[in-house]
N, C-alpha and C positions, 0 to 999 in steps of 0.2 A: 504494500500500500504506500503510495506517495502523497496522498492527500492529507488534510488536517486530521488531527486526533480529536475525536468527538466522544464524549461520555453521554450516553442516553440513560436517564434515570427512570426506571419503570419498565416492567416486563409484561404489561398487558398488551392488548391489541394495538393501541396507539404507539407504545414504545417499540414493540417488535416491528411494526410497519415503518416507523421512523428509522430504525437501525437498518432495515432492509434497503430502503431507498438511499440512505446515506452511503451504504456500502456499495450499492450498484454504481454510484457516481464516484467511487474511488476513495472515500474517506476511510480512515483507520478508526474503527468503531469499537467501543466497549459498552456493553449493555449490562446495567446493574439492576437487580431486582431484590427487594427486601425479603421476599418469601420464595415463591416459585413462579415459573412462567404461567401466565393466565390464572393467577390465584384469585382474582376478584371478579368484577362484573364481566370481564372478557370470557370467563368460563361459562357462566350460567345465564347469560342473557337470552332473549327470545330467539336468536338465530335468524333474524330477518334483516336483509339489506333493503331498507325502506327509504327510497330517495325522493326528495322534492316536496315533502310535506311542510305545511306552515308550522311555526313554533307553537309551544304551549301557550304563549302569551296572546290569547285571543279575548276580545270583549266577552264578558259574561263568565270568564273562567274563575275570577275571584269569588263572585257570588256563589257559583256552584261549589267551589272549594270550601267556603265557609259552612255550607250545609253539610259537607261530608267530613270535615277535618277531625272531629272527635269520635267518629264511629270507627271502631277498630276493624270492622269487616268491610268498609267501603273501599273503593279504588284508591282514595287518598286518605292518609292518616297522619296527623300531626300530634305527636306526643305532647300533652300539656306540660309545660315546664318553663322556667325562666331562662331564656336564651336570647339576649339582645341582638346577637349577630343574625340569628334566624329571623327575628321579627323585622330587622332592618332589611334583610334579603326579601322577605315577603312584601314589604312596602315598595321596594324597588321593582319587584316582579309586577305588582299591581299597576305601577306607573307605565309599564311597557305594554299593557293590555289594550292596545288601540289598533284599529284597522290600518292606520298609517304605518305603524311599526310592523305589522304582519307583512305588508307589501314591501317595506324596506328589507325585511329578512328574506323574503322570497327572491328579491333581486340577487341575493348572494347564494341562498341555499338551493334554488332550483338548478342553476347551471352547475353548482358544485356537486349536486346529486347525480347529474348526468355524467360528469367526470368520474364520480365514484363508481358507478356501474361499469364503465369501461375498464377502469383499473382493476376492479374485482375480477371481471372475466379474464383479464390478461394475467393477473398474478396466479389465479387458480390453475389456468391452463399451462402457463410457462413453467411454474414450479411443481406442477402435478400434485397439488394439495388434495389429499383424500379426506374430504370433509362433508360428504353427502350434499354436494353443491347442486342446487336446482334453480332453473330459471322459469318457474311456473307462476310467478306473481303471488298475490294473496287477495282474500276477500275481506272487506269491512262489512260486518254483518250486524243488522239492527233488528230489535224486537219492538221498537216503538216508532210512531210517526215522527216524534220530535227528534229521536236519534237519526232517523233516515234523512230528515231535512238537514240536520247538521252535517251528516256525511256527504250529502249531495252538494252542499255549499262548499265544503272543503275540496271536493273533486273539481268543482268549477274553478276554484282558484288555481289548482294544480294544472288544469287543462290549459290555462292561459300561458303557461310557461313550457309548453311542448310535450307534456305527458298526456297519455291517452286512457284515462280511466273510463270504465263502462258501467252504466247504471243497470242494476238487475232487480227483478221482482223476487218476492219470496219463493214463488214457484220455480223460477229460473235457478235460484240458488239450490233448492232441494233437488231439482233435476240433475244438477251436477254433483251435489253432496247430499245423499238421502238422509244422513244423520242429523241434519238441521231440524229443529223443532217446527211444528205446524204454525206456531205464532211468530216465526221469523217473517218480518214484513218486507224485507228487501235489503239492498246493500250496494256496494261498489266493488268492482274488480280492478285491481291495480296491476297491470301486466308487467310493468318494468321491474318489480321487486324480485329479489333472489332470496333463497333460504339455504341454510347450512348449519352444521354443527359447529358452534363458535369455538368451543374449547379445542376441538381437533384442528380447526383452522389456525389458531394461534400457536399451538404446540408444534404442528407440522411446519409452519413457516419459521418458527424459531429454530427448528432443527436444520433448516436450510442455511441459517446464518453462519454456522461454523464453516461450511464449505466456501463461504464468501469472505472468510477471514475475520468475522466478527467474534470477539471474545465475550461470551455470555457467562455472567457470574450471578448465581442465585444465593439467597441468604445473606445479602450484603446491603443493609440499610445505609442510606446516605443522610447524614445529619446536617451538613452545611456545605456552602460553596467556598472555595478559596478565591479571595478577591485581592487584586493588586491594582491600585489607582483606577478604580471604577470598572475593572474588567475581570471577568471570571477566568481563572487559570487552572481550575480543577475542582475536585470535590473532596470533602472529608467523609470517610465512612465511619460507622459507629465503632468499629474495632480500632480506630486510630490511624488507619491508612490514609495517606494523602495521594490522590490519583490526579496527575497532571493532565490537562486538556487544553486544546485551542478553543473549544466551544463545548457548552453543556446544554443538553435538552432535558427539560423537566416534563415528564409524561407520567405522572403518578396520580392521576385522577384527583379525588378530593384531598389527597395527602400532599398535593403540590403547594397548598396554601402556606404551610409553615415555612417553606423555603422562600417563597416569593415575598412573604411579609418581612423577612430579614433583609430583603433587597429594597424595602420601602415601597412595595407595590401591594395594594389590596385588590384581590380578585374576588368578585361577588359570586362565590361558588358555595353551594350547600350540598352535603351528601344526601342523596335520595335513594333510599333502600328499595331494592326490587327483590322479588322472590321467583322461584320456579318449583314446579312439581312435575316430574316425568313419570308417565304411566305407560305400561306396555299395551300394545294393541291386542285386542282379542275380546271374546265374549265376557261380559261383566267387567270390562276394563275400558280402554280408550277406543273410540271408533277409528277405523282405518282411513284417516283423512288423506285425500289426494292432493289438496292444496292448503297452505297455511291460511288462517283466518284471524282477524282481530275482532273481538266481540265488543262492539262499540260502546254500549251503555256501561260496561264493566271494565273496559280497557285491558282485557286479558287476551294475550296472543296464544294461539294454539298452533304449534309448528310441528309437522312430522319430521323427525330426525331419522331419515331412512324409512324402512318399512315396518319397524318393530316398536318404535317408541314415539309418543306424542309429548311434546313439552308444553305445559301450561305456564305462562310467565306473565308477570306484570306487577301491579300495585305500585304505589308511590308512598313511601313512609319517611317522614322527617323526624328522626329521633336521635340525631347526633351522629358523631363519628364512631359508630360501633357496628358490630356484625352479629348482634344478638338476634336469634331467630324466634319469631313470635308464631306459635302454632295457629292462632286465629287468622293471621295474614296468609299463611299457607292454605288453610282451609277455605279462605275466601276464593282462591283460584278455582278450585274444583266446584265449589258451591255455585259460583257465577257461571262456570262453563256448563254445568248441568242444566241450566235454564235454556241453553241453546242446543245442547246435545243430550236429550233426555235418556238416551241409552248408556250414557257414561256411568260406569260401574264404580264399585267401592274397593277395587283392588288396591293392594299396598303399592305405594310408589316405588320406583326403582332409584329415584334420586330426589332429594329435597335440598334447597339451597337458598341463601340470600346473599346479596352483595350490594356495594355502594356505587352509585352513579354520580358523577360530578355535574350538578345542575347550576346553570348560570341564571342570573336574574333577568337577562334580556332574551334568553332562549337561543342564543348563538354560541358556538364553540369559541374558545380562546386559543388562537394559533398564531404565533409570531414572536417577534423580538420583545424582550422585557424592556420597557422604556427606561432610559437613563442608565442602563447597565450593558456594557458590551460583552459579547460572547455568550449570552444566555437566550435561549428560545424556550417558549412554553407551549405545551399542547395539552389542554384540559378542557373541561366544561362541555363535553359533547352530550351530556345527558343520556337520553335513550338512543342516541345515534352514534355511539362510539364505534360499534361494529360497522355500521353503514359507511361512516366517513373515515375509517382507519387508513386505508391505502392512500386516499387523496390527501389526508393529513400528513402522512409520511412523506409524500412527494413534496408538499408545501414546506415542510420542515427542512428537507434536504435543500430545496431552493433557497430558503432563508439563510441557512447555515453556510452554504457553499457559494451562493451568488449575492447574498445580501438583500434579496427581494423575492417575492413570490412570482411564479411563472403565470399565475392567474391574477390579473389586476384586481378583480373584485374581491379577492381574498384578503385584501388590506382591511376590509371591514371586519375581519376576525381578530385583528391585532389587539393585544391587551391594553394598548394605549387609549382605547376608547373609554376605559374606566379611570376614575380619579386615583392618583397616587396618594399614599398616606401623608 
């Protein structure tokens, strides 16, 4: 390797893709992960590459959230507690819930999503990643007229940006997927979406890094950056090692905040906990779904991982930086799914999981140079789109570190400089 030495901190899907694209362009890369590769949300997410959708910050979102926030089995749960940072984040989130902001986000996220789809197809094919990759799209499925109207409105927004969603009646959905309940009133088909086993994608791609010269080290927490005259020159690991670098990439999800705060930068990110419950396909268990679905009113994704397992994933829980698993949140997944799939049985799950997703107050990821500090780039805040945007984020990080600018001009809208420094 003759390129600059780059330390990537974080072994989730964002960090692994960043290391991959940096190495492809000739950088000497060291990837440091505090636990193991794909230990967090990169392992257990819904496994859907869902491009081009509007942000969570939509008008009416706050009112709906307030109605749900204290119900432990609702799609959204906020643990009642004194947490000034969380309440500040929620107030900022509310300020962004306007149609003007939705359109501003779509100007960035719609073309970014198209790029993400192309890169996913390319990386899976070229690296021969065995991750049950499918290009079958997914259904947004509704049981209420209100939900159907909301879904159709979102589809109309997406369609203006070059995506081609299709409106479907309940009968059309059942003709394709007989397991849907009789009271499903309709939905939308999003043909551009891909599905895959996210854990296998990340671990397989990480396995390719060694052949590219990347040094992957797990069980190595990073506690601080080495700074010299306003420039990062390496990292301090928890065991006292000082690792020199020409540039540092922070891709540690919600754990990025402690490091950026030391640089004088506040990133408005909160950990949003998600859950999954995997069930085997069969009688008295999960239906043999042909295509993934999101159950609109309950925000539960149902993703076939190959032919033998269906993953039920979702919920949003704000309870702090912890990975405590709440049984009622897990139960909510299958309770909600059973309303749409009445044949869903009571079989024991083959996997249960929870993990933290970094949620920004404005609904956009944070990707780019840390303001006022040379040699540091950050990639966090992807929320529920970490898997979807991982390859394109990795490409943008490589551009920033090696060229000093993103190759996609509109990606400047993702820079952390859009937020106020401390």
